[in-house]
Each structure stands twice: as structure tokens, then as C-alpha cells.
KEKE-3310 file (N, C-alpha, C; in steps of 0.2 Angstrom, whole numbers, plus 5000, padded with zeros to 4 digits):
npx = (4815:4828:4820:4823:4824:4827:4845:4858:4873:4890:4903:4918:4933:4933:4922:4927:4931:4920:4915:4909:4917:4919:4929:4938:4956:4973:4986:4993:5007:5012:5027:5035:5050:5056:5067:5084:5083:5072:5053:5039:5026:5013:4999:4989:4979:4976:4983:4998:5012:5026:5043:5059:5075:5092:5108:5108:5097:5077:5065:5049:5035:5019:5010:5000:4987:4981:4985:4973:4958:4946:4946:4953:4948:4958:4973:4984:4993:5004:5011:5015:5023:5033:5039:5042:5050:5062:5065:5070:5081:5083:5076:5076:5067:5069:5062:5046:5033:5019:5007:4995:4981:4973:4966:4971:4983:4987:4986:4994:5005:5008:5013:5024:5030:5035:5050:5054:5055:5040:5033:5024:5013:5009:4993:4989:4991:4985:4972:4973:4975:4962:4953:4947:4948:4962:4976:4988:5001:5003:5004:5010:5030:5037:5032:5027:5023:5024:5037:5050:5067:5075:5089:5094:5102:5111:5103:5095:5079:5063:5050:5034:5019:5004:4991:4972:4967:4965:4966:4980:4987:5004:5017:5030:5049:5061:5077:5087:5087:5074:5063:5044:5033:5016:5005:4987:4983:4983:4974:4977:4973:4960:4946:4948:4947:4937:4940:4933:4937:4943:4947:4942:4947:4958:4968:4968:4977:4986:4991:4992:5006:5013:5016:5022:5032:5042:5055:5056:5061:5054:5047:5029:5023:5008:4997:4987:4985:4994:5013:5019:5021:5028:5021:5009:5004:5002:4989:4981:4981:4974:4961:4955:4957:4949:4936:4932:4931:4918:4910:4909:4904:4891:4885:4886:4875:4865:4863:4856:4862:4857:4853:4865:4869:4860:4862:4874:4886:4899:4903:4915:4923:4923:4934:4937:4930:4926:4938:4948:4944:4927:4920:4923:4915:4910:4898:4900:4913:4908:4899:4908:4916:4907:4901:4913:4915:4905:4908:4905:4893:4885:4877:4875:4863:4859:4865:4856:4843:4847:4847:4833:4826:4832:4823:4810:4806:4806:4797:4794:4806:4809:4799:4805:4819:4814:4808:4818:4825:4816:4815:4829:4838:4848:4858:4860:4866:4866:4874:4879:4887:4887:4876:4872:4881:4874:4863:4868:4873:4860:4857:4863:4859:4849:4838:4831:4821:4821:4833:4831:4825:4831:4842:4834:4831:4843:4845:4838:4841:4856:4852:4863:4873:4883:4885:4876:4865:4870:4871:4856:4853:4860:4852:4840:4842:4845:4833:4827:4821:4821:4817:4820:4832:4838:4834:4840:4854:4858:4855:4866:4877:4875:4876:4890:4900:4911:4910:4912:4906:4892:4891:4895:4886:4874:4878:4877:4864:4858:4863:4859:4849)
npy = (4905:4891:4878:4865:4848:4851:4857:4859:4871:4871:4879:4882:4877:4884:4883:4871:4881:4882:4872:4865:4868:4860:4866:4879:4876:4872:4876:4862:4850:4839:4832:4828:4820:4824:4825:4825:4841:4845:4847:4841:4850:4847:4852:4857:4845:4847:4853:4854:4860:4865:4864:4870:4870:4877:4882:4893:4898:4899:4891:4893:4883:4888:4893:4891:4896:4909:4916:4917:4908:4909:4905:4890:4884:4882:4891:4902:4896:4901:4904:4891:4885:4892:4889:4875:4875:4880:4869:4862:4870:4881:4897:4909:4913:4916:4915:4914:4904:4906:4895:4897:4907:4901:4902:4894:4894:4904:4914:4913:4923:4935:4934:4925:4929:4942:4945:4940:4937:4936:4926:4923:4918:4932:4934:4925:4936:4946:4941:4939:4952:4959:4953:4957:4955:4950:4955:4967:4968:4954:4954:4946:4950:4947:4943:4932:4925:4916:4905:4904:4905:4902:4903:4895:4891:4883:4876:4872:4879:4878:4888:4884:4889:4883:4881:4878:4872:4886:4899:4903:4894:4886:4875:4869:4865:4856:4855:4848:4840:4832:4834:4837:4850:4854:4859:4863:4856:4842:4831:4818:4802:4806:4813:4833:4849:4862:4880:4896:4902:4892:4877:4863:4857:4863:4859:4848:4846:4851:4842:4831:4838:4839:4826:4821:4829:4827:4818:4801:4796:4807:4816:4818:4831:4833:4849:4843:4828:4811:4810:4808:4794:4796:4787:4785:4798:4800:4790:4798:4811:4803:4799:4812:4819:4807:4807:4820:4821:4812:4819:4829:4824:4820:4832:4838:4831:4834:4832:4834:4841:4834:4822:4817:4811:4804:4793:4791:4792:4791:4780:4770:4775:4775:4773:4786:4794:4806:4801:4808:4819:4821:4829:4830:4823:4810:4817:4829:4832:4831:4844:4853:4852:4853:4866:4874:4871:4876:4891:4907:4905:4901:4908:4918:4916:4924:4936:4938:4940:4950:4959:4959:4962:4976:4981:4977:4973:4965:4954:4952:4945:4937:4927:4922:4917:4908:4898:4897:4887:4877:4872:4870:4881:4875:4885:4892:4896:4893:4899:4901:4909:4921:4925:4929:4940:4947:4951:4956:4969:4974:4977:4985:4997:4999:4992:4983:4972:4966:4961:4951:4943:4938:4930:4921:4916:4908:4899:4891:4885:4881:4873:4867:4877:4886:4900:4906:4906:4915:4927:4930:4930:4944:4949:4950:4956:4970:4973:4976:4964:4954:4940:4934:4937:4929:4917:4914:4916:4908:4895:4897:4895:4883:4875:4877:4879:4890:4901:4915:4928:4925:4922:4934:4940:4935:4935:4950:4954:4946:4952:4965:4979)
npz = (4953:4954:4962:4975:4987:5004:5008:5015:5019:5027:5024:5029:5037:5048:5056:5065:5075:5081:5090:5105:5119:5137:5147:5148:5147:5152:5136:5127:5121:5111:5106:5092:5086:5070:5062:5066:5069:5065:5072:5075:5085:5090:5096:5104:5103:5089:5081:5070:5074:5066:5070:5066:5070:5075:5075:5071:5076:5078:5067:5062:5056:5054:5067:5076:5088:5096:5112:5119:5124:5117:5103:5102:5116:5125:5136:5133:5120:5113:5122:5127:5115:5116:5127:5124:5114:5123:5132:5121:5121:5113:5111:5103:5089:5073:5061:5054:5043:5036:5031:5025:5028:5038:5054:5064:5061:5059:5070:5081:5077:5082:5095:5093:5083:5085:5085:5073:5055:5046:5035:5020:5009:4996:4993:5007:5015:5012:5014:5028:5033:5028:5038:5052:5065:5066:5073:5067:5069:5068:5055:5037:5034:5023:5008:4994:4976:4966:4970:4982:4990:5004:5016:5028:5046:5038:5029:5013:5010:5001:4994:4989:4979:4980:4978:4983:4995:4999:4992:4997:4999:5002:5001:5011:5007:5014:5009:5010:5022:5017:5020:5017:5021:5023:5026:5025:5015:5013:5024:5036:5032:5028:5021:5017:5019:5010:5008:5009:4997:4991:4979:4973:4960:4959:4970:4968:4957:4963:4974:4964:4957:4967:4971:4960:4957:4966:4976:4979:4993:5002:5016:5023:5029:5035:5040:5050:5056:5055:5049:5032:5019:5002:4995:5001:5001:4988:4987:4993:4985:4974:4979:4981:4966:4960:4968:4965:4953:4951:4958:4951:4937:4941:4943:4931:4927:4932:4944:4962:4976:4986:4983:4979:4990:4995:4986:4990:4980:4984:4990:4988:4994:5008:5018:5019:5027:5040:5048:5054:5058:5064:5058:5043:5034:5021:5014:5019:5012:4998:4999:5000:4988:4977:4981:4976:4965:4958:4963:4957:4955:4966:4979:4995:5006:5016:5012:5002:5012:5017:5009:5004:5016:5016:5006:5004:5018:5035:5035:5022:5019:5028:5024:5010:5014:5024:5014:5006:5015:5016:5003:4998:4986:4973:4971:4983:4998:5016:5031:5048:5052:5043:5044:5058:5058:5050:5059:5068:5062:5059:5072:5075:5068:5074:5071:5080:5085:5073:5072:5081:5077:5067:5074:5081:5069:5066:5077:5075:5063:5068:5080:5091:5092:5101:5102:5094:5101:5112:5106:5102:5114:5117:5109:5115:5127:5122:5118:5129:5136:5149:5155:5142:5138:5148:5149:5137:5136:5148:5140:5130:5138:5143:5130:5132:5143:5145:5142:5145:5142:5142:5156:5161:5158:5161:5177:5180:5176:5186:5199:5196:5203)
capx = (4819:4827:4820:4824:4824:4830:4851:4863:4879:4893:4907:4923:4934:4934:4917:4929:4933:4912:4914:4908:4923:4917:4931:4947:4961:4981:4990:4997:5009:5016:5033:5038:5056:5055:5075:5090:5083:5065:5052:5031:5023:5005:4997:4981:4976:4973:4987:5005:5018:5032:5049:5066:5080:5098:5114:5106:5088:5072:5061:5042:5029:5013:5010:4994:4983:4985:4986:4967:4954:4940:4944:4954:4947:4966:4975:4994:4996:5008:5018:5018:5025:5041:5042:5042:5057:5065:5066:5075:5086:5081:5072:5078:5062:5070:5057:5040:5030:5012:5005:4989:4977:4967:4966:4976:4990:4991:4985:5000:5010:5012:5017:5029:5034:5035:5056:5054:5053:5035:5035:5019:5010:5005:4986:4989:4996:4980:4967:4973:4973:4953:4950:4947:4951:4968:4981:4991:5007:5005:5004:5019:5032:5039:5026:5031:5019:5028:5042:5055:5071:5078:5095:5095:5103:5114:5098:5090:5072:5058:5041:5031:5013:5002:4983:4969:4963:4962:4969:4985:4993:5009:5022:5039:5051:5068:5079:5094:5082:5071:5054:5041:5027:5009:4999:4979:4982:4981:4971:4980:4968:4953:4944:4950:4941:4940:4938:4928:4942:4947:4945:4943:4950:4966:4966:4969:4981:4994:4995:4997:5010:5019:5021:5025:5039:5047:5058:5054:5062:5052:5045:5028:5019:5002:4996:4984:4987:5002:5016:5016:5026:5026:5014:5001:5003:4996:4983:4977:4979:4971:4956:4953:4957:4943:4929:4929:4930:4913:4904:4910:4900:4886:4883:4882:4870:4860:4860:4855:4867:4854:4852:4872:4870:4856:4865:4879:4890:4907:4901:4920:4928:4922:4937:4943:4925:4928:4945:4953:4938:4921:4915:4923:4912:4910:4893:4903:4917:4901:4899:4914:4917:4900:4902:4921:4915:4901:4908:4901:4886:4882:4876:4873:4855:4859:4866:4849:4839:4848:4845:4824:4826:4831:4820:4803:4804:4806:4791:4797:4812:4811:4796:4810:4823:4811:4807:4824:4827:4813:4816:4834:4838:4856:4862:4861:4870:4868:4880:4878:4891:4884:4867:4875:4884:4866:4857:4872:4872:4853:4856:4868:4855:4841:4833:4831:4817:4822:4838:4831:4821:4838:4846:4831:4832:4850:4845:4833:4848:4861:4852:4869:4879:4884:4888:4870:4862:4872:4869:4851:4852:4861:4846:4834:4847:4845:4826:4827:4818:4824:4817:4823:4838:4843:4834:4846:4861:4858:4857:4872:4882:4874:4882:4898:4902:4917:4906:4910:4902:4885:4893:4895:4880:4867:4879:4875:4857:4854:4865:4856:4843)
capy = (4903:4883:4875:4857:4848:4855:4854:4865:4868:4874:4877:4884:4872:4889:4880:4869:4884:4883:4866:4869:4866:4860:4872:4881:4869:4874:4872:4854:4851:4833:4833:4821:4824:4821:4824:4829:4846:4846:4844:4842:4849:4844:4858:4856:4841:4848:4857:4852:4865:4862:4869:4869:4874:4876:4887:4902:4901:4894:4895:4891:4883:4892:4898:4888:4899:4916:4916:4917:4902:4912:4899:4885:4881:4881:4896:4901:4892:4903:4903:4882:4884:4894:4884:4868:4876:4880:4862:4860:4874:4887:4903:4915:4913:4921:4916:4911:4904:4902:4889:4898:4911:4899:4904:4889:4892:4912:4917:4915:4926:4941:4933:4919:4933:4947:4948:4934:4937:4932:4925:4918:4920:4938:4930:4925:4943:4950:4940:4941:4960:4959:4951:4963:4951:4948:4960:4969:4966:4949:4951:4943:4955:4945:4940:4931:4923:4909:4902:4909:4902:4904:4898:4896:4882:4878:4872:4877:4878:4882:4888:4885:4893:4877:4883:4873:4871:4891:4902:4905:4888:4887:4871:4870:4859:4857:4851:4845:4836:4829:4835:4841:4855:4855:4865:4858:4851:4836:4830:4811:4796:4809:4819:4837:4853:4868:4885:4900:4903:4887:4876:4856:4856:4864:4856:4840:4846:4853:4835:4829:4842:4837:4819:4819:4832:4827:4811:4794:4798:4813:4813:4825:4834:4839:4852:4839:4822:4808:4810:4804:4793:4797:4780:4788:4805:4799:4789:4805:4816:4801:4801:4821:4816:4804:4809:4827:4820:4808:4825:4834:4821:4819:4841:4839:4826:4838:4830:4838:4838:4829:4815:4814:4810:4799:4789:4789:4792:4791:4773:4766:4779:4776:4772:4793:4795:4807:4797:4812:4824:4817:4832:4828:4817:4811:4821:4835:4833:4834:4850:4856:4849:4856:4872:4877:4870:4883:4895:4913:4904:4901:4914:4918:4918:4928:4942:4938:4941:4957:4965:4959:4968:4983:4984:4977:4973:4958:4948:4948:4941:4929:4922:4920:4913:4900:4897:4892:4881:4871:4870:4874:4880:4874:4890:4894:4892:4894:4900:4903:4915:4927:4925:4931:4947:4951:4951:4963:4974:4978:4978:4991:5000:4999:4987:4978:4966:4963:4958:4946:4937:4933:4927:4916:4909:4905:4895:4884:4882:4879:4872:4867:4882:4892:4905:4908:4909:4921:4932:4930:4935:4951:4954:4952:4961:4978:4975:4975:4956:4951:4932:4929:4937:4928:4910:4910:4917:4900:4890:4896:4892:4875:4873:4881:4883:4893:4906:4921:4934:4924:4921:4939:4946:4933:4939:4956:4954:4943:4955:4972:4979)
capz = (4955:4954:4969:4975:4994:5008:5008:5017:5022:5034:5019:5031:5042:5053:5058:5070:5081:5086:5096:5112:5125:5142:5150:5148:5147:5148:5131:5128:5115:5111:5103:5090:5084:5064:5060:5071:5071:5064:5076:5074:5089:5091:5097:5108:5101:5084:5073:5069:5071:5064:5071:5063:5075:5073:5079:5071:5078:5075:5060:5065:5050:5057:5074:5081:5091:5103:5123:5123:5125:5113:5099:5103:5121:5126:5135:5132:5117:5110:5128:5126:5111:5118:5133:5123:5112:5129:5133:5116:5121:5110:5112:5096:5085:5068:5055:5054:5038:5036:5024:5022:5033:5046:5062:5068:5057:5060:5077:5086:5075:5085:5100:5090:5077:5089:5082:5065:5049:5045:5027:5018:5000:4995:4993:5012:5018:5009:5016:5035:5032:5029:5046:5058:5071:5066:5073:5062:5072:5065:5045:5035:5032:5016:5003:4986:4973:4965:4975:4986:4995:5012:5018:5037:5049:5034:5026:5008:5011:4997:4998:4982:4979:4979:4979:4983:5001:4999:4985:4996:5001:5001:5006:5011:5005:5018:5003:5012:5028:5013:5023:5014:5025:5018:5027:5024:5007:5015:5032:5034:5031:5028:5018:5019:5018:5005:5011:5004:4991:4985:4972:4972:4955:4959:4974:4964:4953:4965:4974:4958:4955:4973:4971:4953:4958:4972:4976:4983:4999:5004:5023:5021:5036:5036:5046:5054:5056:5055:5044:5026:5014:4995:4993:5005:4998:4980:4989:4996:4980:4969:4981:4980:4959:4958:4971:4962:4946:4952:4959:4945:4931:4945:4944:4925:4926:4935:4952:4968:4981:4993:4978:4979:4997:4996:4982:4991:4977:4987:4994:4988:4998:5016:5022:5020:5031:5046:5050:5060:5062:5063:5053:5038:5030:5013:5011:5019:5007:4993:4998:4999:4979:4973:4980:4974:4958:4955:4962:4961:4955:4973:4982:5003:5010:5022:5010:4999:5015:5020:5005:5004:5021:5014:5000:5006:5025:5037:5034:5014:5019:5032:5020:5006:5019:5026:5008:5003:5018:5016:4997:4996:4978:4972:4970:4989:5006:5023:5034:5053:5052:5038:5048:5064:5055:5046:5064:5070:5057:5061:5080:5072:5063:5079:5070:5086:5083:5065:5072:5086:5072:5062:5078:5083:5065:5067:5082:5070:5058:5073:5088:5096:5092:5111:5098:5092:5108:5116:5101:5103:5122:5117:5107:5119:5128:5118:5117:5137:5138:5156:5152:5134:5137:5155:5146:5129:5139:5151:5136:5127:5144:5145:5126:5133:5150:5144:5138:5148:5140:5147:5162:5165:5158:5170:5186:5180:5176:5193:5204:5194:5211)
cpx = (4821:4826:4822:4824:4831:4839:4854:4870:4883:4900:4916:4924:4933:4925:4920:4930:4926:4912:4912:4913:4920:4920:4937:4951:4969:4983:4992:5001:5012:5019:5035:5044:5055:5060:5078:5086:5075:5059:5046:5030:5016:5002:4989:4977:4972:4977:4992:5008:5023:5039:5056:5072:5087:5102:5112:5100:5084:5068:5054:5038:5023:5014:5004:4990:4985:4985:4980:4963:4948:4940:4945:4949:4954:4969:4982:4996:5003:5014:5020:5021:5033:5043:5046:5049:5063:5070:5070:5082:5087:5074:5071:5073:5065:5064:5051:5038:5024:5012:5000:4986:4974:4967:4970:4982:4995:4991:4988:5006:5012:5015:5023:5034:5038:5044:5057:5051:5047:5035:5027:5017:5008:4997:4984:4988:4987:4973:4967:4972:4967:4952:4952:4949:4959:4972:4988:5000:5008:5004:5010:5022:5034:5034:5031:5024:5021:5032:5047:5060:5073:5084:5096:5098:5107:5109:5097:5082:5068:5052:5040:5024:5009:4994:4977:4961:4959:4966:4977:4989:5002:5016:5028:5042:5060:5072:5084:5090:5077:5063:5050:5033:5021:5004:4991:4979:4980:4980:4973:4975:4962:4953:4946:4945:4943:4936:4933:4931:4946:4945:4946:4947:4958:4968:4971:4976:4987:4995:4997:5004:5015:5021:5024:5033:5046:5048:5055:5053:5060:5049:5039:5027:5014:5001:4992:4985:4992:5006:5015:5021:5024:5020:5006:5000:4998:4991:4979:4974:4974:4963:4952:4952:4948:4938:4927:4927:4921:4906:4903:4905:4892:4881:4882:4878:4863:4859:4860:4861:4863:4854:4859:4873:4866:4859:4870:4885:4897:4907:4910:4925:4927:4927:4941:4937:4925:4932:4947:4948:4932:4916:4918:4923:4911:4903:4897:4908:4911:4899:4903:4915:4912:4901:4909:4918:4911:4904:4906:4895:4881:4881:4874:4867:4857:4861:4860:4845:4840:4845:4835:4823:4824:4826:4812:4803:4807:4803:4792:4801:4815:4806:4801:4816:4821:4809:4811:4827:4824:4814:4823:4837:4846:4860:4862:4865:4869:4874:4878:4882:4888:4877:4868:4876:4878:4864:4862:4872:4865:4852:4860:4865:4849:4837:4833:4827:4818:4829:4838:4828:4827:4841:4842:4831:4837:4850:4840:4838:4853:4860:4860:4874:4879:4882:4879:4866:4865:4869:4861:4848:4855:4856:4842:4836:4844:4836:4822:4821:4822:4823:4819:4828:4843:4842:4840:4854:4863:4859:4863:4879:4881:4879:4890:4899:4907:4916:4907:4908:4894:4885:4892:4889:4874:4870:4877:4868:4854:4857:4861:4848:4836)
cpy = (4895:4881:4868:4857:4851:4852:4861:4865:4872:4874:4879:4879:4877:4887:4874:4873:4885:4878:4870:4863:4864:4866:4873:4877:4875:4872:4864:4855:4843:4834:4829:4825:4820:4819:4827:4835:4849:4843:4846:4844:4850:4847:4856:4851:4842:4850:4854:4859:4864:4868:4867:4872:4873:4882:4894:4904:4897:4895:4889:4892:4882:4891:4896:4894:4904:4912:4914:4909:4902:4906:4893:4880:4879:4888:4895:4897:4893:4903:4895:4882:4887:4890:4877:4869:4878:4874:4862:4864:4878:4891:4908:4910:4917:4921:4912:4910:4902:4900:4892:4903:4907:4902:4901:4888:4898:4916:4917:4920:4932:4940:4930:4925:4939:4950:4943:4941:4936:4931:4922:4922:4927:4938:4930:4930:4947:4948:4941:4949:4963:4958:4955:4961:4950:4953:4961:4969:4959:4947:4949:4950:4954:4942:4936:4929:4915:4904:4908:4904:4905:4898:4899:4890:4879:4872:4876:4875:4884:4883:4889:4888:4886:4878:4878:4874:4879:4895:4903:4901:4886:4878:4873:4865:4860:4852:4847:4837:4829:4828:4841:4846:4857:4857:4860:4857:4846:4834:4822:4808:4799:4812:4825:4842:4860:4874:4889:4901:4898:4883:4867:4854:4857:4861:4850:4839:4850:4847:4833:4830:4840:4830:4817:4824:4831:4818:4805:4797:4804:4811:4820:4825:4837:4840:4847:4832:4818:4810:4805:4800:4798:4793:4784:4794:4804:4795:4793:4809:4812:4801:4807:4821:4815:4805:4816:4825:4816:4814:4828:4831:4821:4830:4840:4836:4829:4836:4835:4835:4833:4822:4811:4810:4803:4793:4787:4788:4791:4786:4770:4770:4780:4776:4779:4797:4798:4803:4802:4817:4821:4822:4831:4821:4816:4817:4828:4836:4834:4840:4854:4856:4855:4862:4877:4876:4875:4888:4902:4912:4903:4908:4913:4920:4923:4935:4942:4941:4947:4962:4964:4963:4973:4986:4982:4975:4967:4952:4946:4943:4936:4923:4920:4914:4907:4895:4892:4886:4876:4869:4874:4875:4879:4878:4895:4892:4896:4895:4904:4909:4922:4930:4930:4938:4950:4953:4957:4970:4977:4978:4985:4998:5003:4997:4981:4971:4963:4959:4951:4941:4934:4928:4921:4912:4907:4900:4890:4882:4878:4877:4871:4870:4887:4898:4909:4911:4915:4927:4934:4933:4942:4953:4956:4957:4970:4981:4976:4969:4954:4943:4930:4931:4932:4919:4910:4914:4910:4896:4889:4894:4885:4871:4872:4885:4886:4900:4912:4926:4930:4924:4928:4942:4942:4935:4947:4959:4952:4948:4965:4970:4980)
cpz = (4956:4961:4969:4984:4998:5008:5009:5020:5024:5028:5023:5037:5048:5057:5065:5077:5085:5090:5101:5116:5131:5147:5145:5149:5146:5141:5133:5122:5116:5104:5099:5084:5076:5060:5065:5074:5066:5069:5075:5083:5089:5095:5099:5105:5094:5080:5074:5068:5072:5066:5068:5067:5071:5075:5076:5070:5076:5069:5061:5056:5055:5063:5078:5083:5095:5108:5122:5122:5119:5108:5099:5112:5125:5128:5134:5127:5115:5116:5127:5123:5112:5124:5130:5119:5118:5130:5126:5118:5116:5112:5105:5090:5078:5062:5056:5047:5038:5030:5023:5028:5039:5050:5066:5066:5057:5067:5082:5082:5077:5090:5099:5087:5080:5086:5077:5062:5047:5036:5025:5009:5000:4997:5003:5018:5017:5013:5022:5037:5032:5034:5049:5065:5072:5069:5070:5061:5067:5058:5044:5033:5024:5012:4997:4982:4970:4967:4978:4989:4999:5012:5025:5040:5044:5029:5019:5009:5005:4999:4989:4985:4977:4981:4980:4988:5000:4994:4988:5000:4998:5004:5005:5013:5010:5014:5007:5018:5022:5017:5020:5019:5021:5018:5027:5018:5009:5024:5031:5034:5030:5021:5021:5016:5013:5006:5005:4995:4988:4982:4974:4966:4954:4965:4971:4961:4958:4971:4971:4958:4961:4971:4965:4953:4961:4973:4980:4991:5005:5011:5022:5028:5034:5042:5053:5053:5055:5049:5038:5021:5008:4993:4997:5004:4993:4983:4990:4988:4974:4972:4979:4971:4959:4962:4968:4957:4946:4953:4952:4938:4935:4943:4936:4923:4929:4941:4957:4972:4987:4988:4978:4986:4998:4991:4984:4986:4978:4990:4992:4992:5006:5020:5023:5027:5038:5050:5055:5063:5057:5060:5044:5036:5024:5011:5012:5014:5000:4991:4997:4990:4977:4972:4977:4967:4955:4957:4964:4958:4961:4976:4990:5004:5013:5017:5005:5003:5016:5016:5003:5009:5020:5011:5002:5012:5027:5035:5025:5015:5021:5028:5013:5009:5020:5019:5005:5009:5019:5010:4993:4990:4979:4973:4975:4994:5012:5027:5041:5053:5050:5042:5054:5064:5054:5052:5067:5067:5057:5068:5079:5070:5067:5077:5075:5086:5075:5066:5077:5082:5067:5067:5079:5077:5064:5071:5078:5069:5062:5077:5092:5095:5098:5106:5097:5097:5112:5111:5099:5109:5121:5113:5111:5125:5127:5119:5124:5138:5144:5154:5150:5135:5143:5150:5139:5132:5144:5144:5130:5132:5144:5139:5127:5138:5152:5141:5143:5148:5141:5151:5166:5164:5161:5176:5184:5180:5183:5199:5203:5200:5207)
residu = (MET:LYS:LYS:ASN:ILE:LEU:SER:TRP:ILE:LEU:LEU:GLN:LEU:VAL:SER:PHE:SER:MET:VAL:CYS:PHE:ALA:GLN:VAL:LYS:PRO:ALA:LYS:ILE:VAL:THR:THR:PRO:ILE:THR:THR:ASN:ILE:TYR:SER:PHE:PHE:LEU:ASN:ASP:PHE:VAL:ASN:VAL:ILE:ALA:PHE:VAL:GLY:THR:GLU:GLY:VAL:LEU:LEU:ILE:ASP:THR:GLY:PHE:ASP:ASN:THR:PRO:ALA:ILE:SER:GLY:PHE:SER:ASN:SER:ALA:GLU:ALA:ILE:LYS:GLU:GLU:LEU:LYS:LYS:LEU:GLY:TYR:SER:ASN:ILE:LYS:PHE:VAL:ILE:ASN:THR:HIS:TYR:ASN:PHE:ASP:HIS:THR:PHE:GLY:ASN:THR:LEU:LEU:GLY:GLU:LYS:ALA:THR:ILE:ILE:ALA:HIS:HIS:LEU:CYS:ARG:GLU:GLN:LEU:ALA:ARG:GLU:ALA:GLN:PHE:PRO:LYS:THR:GLY:LEU:PRO:GLN:VAL:THR:PHE:ARG:ASP:SER:ILE:ASN:LEU:TYR:PHE:ASN:GLY:GLU:GLU:ILE:SER:LEU:TYR:TYR:MET:PRO:GLY:HIS:THR:LYS:SER:ASP:ILE:ILE:VAL:TRP:PHE:LYS:ASN:SER:LYS:VAL:ILE:CYS:LEU:GLY:ASP:LEU:VAL:ILE:SER:ASP:SER:PHE:THR:SER:ILE:GLN:PHE:ASP:GLY:ASN:ALA:ASN:ARG:LEU:GLY:LYS:SER:LEU:GLN:ALA:ILE:TYR:GLU:LYS:PHE:PRO:ASP:ASP:ILE:THR:PHE:LEU:PRO:ALA:HIS:GLY:ARG:LYS:LEU:ASN:ARG:SER:GLU:LEU:LYS:ALA:ASN:ALA:ASP:MET:VAL:LEU:GLU:THR:THR:ALA:ILE:ILE:THR:LYS:ALA:ILE:GLN:GLU:LYS:MET:SER:LEU:LEU:THR:MET:LYS:ARG:LEU:ASN:ILE:LEU:ASN:ASP:TYR:GLU:LYS:TRP:ASN:GLY:GLN:LEU:PHE:LYS:GLN:LEU:THR:ALA:ASP:ARG:TRP:ILE:ASP:TYR:VAL:TYR:PHE:SER:ILE:HIS:GLY:SER:GLU:VAL:PHE:SER:VAL:ALA:THR:LYS:LEU:GLY:GLU:ILE:ILE:ASP:LYS:SER:GLY:LEU:ASP:ALA:GLY:LEU:ALA:GLU:CYS:LYS:GLU:LEU:TYR:THR:GLU:ASN:GLY:ASP:GLY:TYR:TYR:PHE:SER:GLU:PHE:GLU:PHE:ASN:ASN:LEU:GLY:TYR:LYS:LEU:LEU:GLY:GLU:SER:LYS:VAL:LYS:GLU:ALA:ILE:GLU:ILE:PHE:LYS:PHE:ASN:THR:VAL:MET:TYR:PRO:THR:SER:TRP:ASN:VAL:TYR:ASP:SER:LEU:GLY:GLU:GLY:TYR:TRP:ASN:LEU:LYS:ASP:LYS:LYS:HIS:THR:VAL:ALA:ASN:TYR:GLU:GLN:SER:LEU:LYS:LEU:ASN:PRO:ALA:ASN:THR:ASN:ALA:SER:LYS:MET:LEU:ASP:LYS:ILE:ARG:ASN:ALA:LYS)
# end
């Protein structure tokens, strides 16, 4: 197996959901009028939900979070959107359009789309249907492949398939209002992200097609960050195309990820570095592009570890895993989420000691994640090891005081006779 020095990666923007919030807060919205009947609801200091209102009712572009704080740290997000619509004099949500499947764009579907028609690309519905945590009542009822038109509130609204961030991205064009909603294809003034099924080359082509297809007087609304004009969109598209070409050339020259970062091959693009989200650095963008280009050639260490444990036992699996972690091969990546899933799989098979070792390894890789310590605490609880159960739940709670599971477990342990 080809080996290099350590380089590991968190591939998904879902990692934003793992931030450690100090306390649960009530949902907050900052409303900005875009036109006389299009509004941007900046929800929970994170994502723009777009509301198009008129005599026929309300159309929402994406729905933000649900009403629980588990992901965002804010409570009653969907209800806050309803209240904001009431302030504008509207309550009848007739249509919901999902630009793609990410949690901050779809998890409000059930509560906000209860009496609405939910529309998305067919690949978005397919991905959401595979997500065990996503409520089936929030699945899109109308899907399409290339494009679809909707006539509502006197406006012609065109939806176009433009993948890149994911396989299911769409844009929404309000033709009369001269407004286009971009979803996560662009994060204003910043490097963006690419999900596990996205592709950097396709993202660049989609952005190029958008600024070439539409006229100069369009206002572009990303789901994260400020609105953009056409020249600003072009600058973002050029950045994606140029940096992807630089990273592709480095890959062709057999340059490793670590070498790319050490040589700072994106030095000329520092102004895009962590502007909106500190996680979206040039180094992270190199990771995203690298793995999206390699595609199926890149394999999960957690999956490989599970296969080795099944075949040769825990010791053999951990030895291989630690070797990859120390001298990571370019063809493998580490994922906190996948290691956690492997640990719970082993717990379900009553392999408690094996599960604990996986959870422990996850705390080494991701020492600032409250979730990995919560899982390790559960592992020790299954082993009836009170001392280590308490220690790990306390560490999880220290990192995330809003972790109610850790609080409940510690109360349960301390109140036990």
C-alpha cells in the first residue's frame, strides 16, 4: 500500500453541525428585503432562508433547521420562520423548494411544509430518503431532472439542475424579479465546500454556466453570506476553476496532500481563506478538491478497519488503522462520523471492548468533539465501568454544556443507590 506522511480530512459540511455551543438559544432571524416581495431570513447566524410572498401565499427556498437544538444549538427554528412570516402579513406556505439535501436546508421541511408542496431534484429526494434521521413527512413530493417551471404570485420561477457542491444542487430563478438563489454552490467571499457526492470540476462548470447564461442585472443569493452581483459571482467562479486546475496539476505530478499544503500552492488565493466560516481554509479546499477528483479511488479507513476486525480481529485492525493514521496513504480518509458508526455497530453485536477501542481512537483523532466522548461514555456504561463512564460524560459536557444526554446519564449514575 502506498504510504505518505499523515494527512487526514473531514469531508462534509455536516462537520459544521458538530460545533460545540455553550447553551441552547432561542432561534433568531435577521430579515433583509431583496425586492418588494422577496426576503432573506438569516437564520441562527448561519443560513439564508428565502421567502417569496404574495397574494397566492408563500414560497420558501430551503427551510433551515427543525425545532430541536441538537444540530444548530438553537430551539424552535421552524417556528421562528413562521413568526417572521406573520410579521410580514403572511402565513400560508404553499411551496417549499430545497436547493439540495444538507440538514440546514431541509430539516424544517416537515414543520414548514406541512400544507405545502415540496419540490427538489430527484437525487435530493433519494438522498433524504436514505437518511434514517430525516422524517419521511418532509420528503419532496415533486421532483425533476433537468429543469421545471413554476408560476406563482405573478412570477415565472425556473428551477435548473446545477450540481457540484452535491449531486443534487439546483438554482432557482425568479425571472421577473431578476433574482437567483444559489444554495451552497457559492459561499460569499470564501472557499466553499464539496460534499461526499459532489465534484470540484462539475462545480466550476456549473458556476461558469450560471454567469454566462444570465444577464448583468441579476442579484445572486447564496445560502451563506451576502448577496452578489454578476461580477462578484464571476470572481467566485474563477477562483473555483483556477484553484481546481492548480490542485489537479499537483495531483498529476504525484504531489501528496501534505506537500500541497506545505508548499502553499494556493498562496495567491489567501483572500478567500476562512472569510465566512473559519473551517473553510485553503487547506480544507485542497482536501475537498483532492478527494472529489479521486472519487471512488479514495476509501474510508473506518470501513477498512471494520473489514479487518471481522476477518482478523481487533488488534490487527487497530494496527493497520494506526499505521494509516501515522503514515496516511493518499487513497484513504478518516471520518469521525464513520468511526462512531463502526463503534455502535460493534456495540450492537455485543463486542463492547472492541467498540470502546474504536471510540477511544476517535477521541485521539477528534479531541475537541463532544460527541466522541459521549459515545465513549456509552461504551464504558455498557461495560459497567462507572469511573470511565463518568469521566467521559463529564468531558463531553465540558465541551458542550448543552449535551442533555450526558447530563441525564451523569444524574442517573450519581443518583443510583
